[in-house]
PLY file of the C-alpha trace (Angstrom):
ply
format ascii 1.0
element vertex 98
property float x
property float y
property float z
element edge 97
property int vertex1
property int vertex2
end_header
21.48 -6.81 -20.12
20.01 -4.91 -17.19
16.51 -6.19 -18.00
17.75 -9.77 -17.98
19.16 -9.14 -14.51
15.82 -7.70 -13.42
14.01 -10.77 -14.77
16.46 -13.03 -12.95
15.95 -11.13 -9.69
12.17 -11.43 -10.10
12.50 -15.18 -10.67
14.65 -15.50 -7.54
12.05 -13.67 -5.45
9.32 -15.88 -6.92
11.35 -18.90 -5.80
11.72 -17.48 -2.30
8.01 -16.72 -2.11
7.26 -20.26 -3.28
9.41 -21.59 -0.44
7.44 -19.40 2.01
4.16 -20.64 0.53
5.21 -24.24 1.09
6.82 -23.78 4.51
4.80 -20.92 5.99
3.90 -21.49 9.62
0.40 -20.00 9.27
-2.18 -19.95 6.53
-1.87 -16.16 6.34
1.85 -16.45 5.54
0.98 -18.83 2.74
-1.72 -16.53 1.35
0.67 -13.58 1.46
3.33 -15.62 -0.35
0.87 -16.61 -3.08
-0.13 -12.95 -3.44
3.54 -12.03 -3.74
4.04 -14.69 -6.42
1.13 -13.17 -8.36
2.56 -9.68 -8.04
6.00 -10.80 -9.16
4.41 -12.62 -12.10
2.82 -9.34 -13.19
6.25 -7.70 -13.01
7.78 -10.54 -15.01
5.10 -10.19 -17.70
5.80 -6.43 -17.83
9.55 -7.01 -18.23
8.88 -9.56 -20.96
6.56 -7.11 -22.72
9.25 -4.43 -22.63
11.98 -6.78 -23.84
9.88 -8.10 -26.71
8.59 -4.66 -27.67
4.97 -5.82 -27.49
3.18 -3.39 -25.23
-0.16 -5.12 -25.79
1.00 -7.81 -23.36
0.71 -5.22 -20.57
-3.07 -5.60 -20.80
-2.64 -9.25 -19.88
-0.52 -8.22 -16.90
-3.23 -5.83 -15.70
-5.95 -8.48 -16.00
-3.74 -10.95 -14.14
-3.20 -8.40 -11.36
-6.96 -7.88 -10.99
-7.63 -11.62 -10.90
-4.86 -12.05 -8.33
-6.36 -9.35 -6.09
-9.89 -10.75 -6.28
-8.65 -14.29 -5.63
-6.66 -13.26 -2.56
-9.62 -11.36 -1.10
-11.89 -14.37 -1.74
-9.46 -16.81 -0.13
-9.01 -14.55 2.90
-12.78 -14.36 3.32
-13.03 -18.13 2.96
-10.34 -18.68 5.59
-11.83 -16.20 8.05
-15.54 -16.97 7.68
-15.57 -20.52 6.36
-17.77 -19.63 3.36
-17.61 -17.22 0.44
-21.16 -15.89 0.19
-24.55 -16.21 1.83
-28.11 -15.23 1.10
-28.07 -12.80 4.03
-30.72 -14.68 6.04
-28.17 -16.38 8.28
-26.86 -13.18 9.84
-30.35 -11.86 10.60
-31.43 -15.12 12.21
-28.32 -15.24 14.40
-28.82 -11.64 15.56
-32.48 -12.08 16.60
-32.99 -14.23 19.68
-36.33 -16.03 19.72
0 1
1 2
2 3
3 4
4 5
5 6
6 7
7 8
8 9
9 10
10 11
11 12
12 13
13 14
14 15
15 16
16 17
17 18
18 19
19 20
20 21
21 22
22 23
23 24
24 25
25 26
26 27
27 28
28 29
29 30
30 31
31 32
32 33
33 34
34 35
35 36
36 37
37 38
38 39
39 40
40 41
41 42
42 43
43 44
44 45
45 46
46 47
47 48
48 49
49 50
50 51
51 52
52 53
53 54
54 55
55 56
56 57
57 58
58 59
59 60
60 61
61 62
62 63
63 64
64 65
65 66
66 67
67 68
68 69
69 70
70 71
71 72
72 73
73 74
74 75
75 76
76 77
77 78
78 79
79 80
80 81
81 82
82 83
83 84
84 85
85 86
86 87
87 88
88 89
89 90
90 91
91 92
92 93
93 94
94 95
95 96
96 97
């Protein structure tokens, strides 16, 4: 019974984070809300694994958490710099005046 209440509370916070992701005034609020949704999804998977008695599902939750972290870092870099990766030549050319 208590785990069902925990799952319900997690779903409510996912709903609130979804509202923040849709209404957020800045792009950083939206990124933070999407990160929060990912974190709450990991918690929901963990609660489901405990309720079903299948602890092997926790591996899926860990992989999802790692993918969520890498995706948020990549999106933040994309928002801040405008690109995800470079060959490294661009920075050297900008630093050296001709």
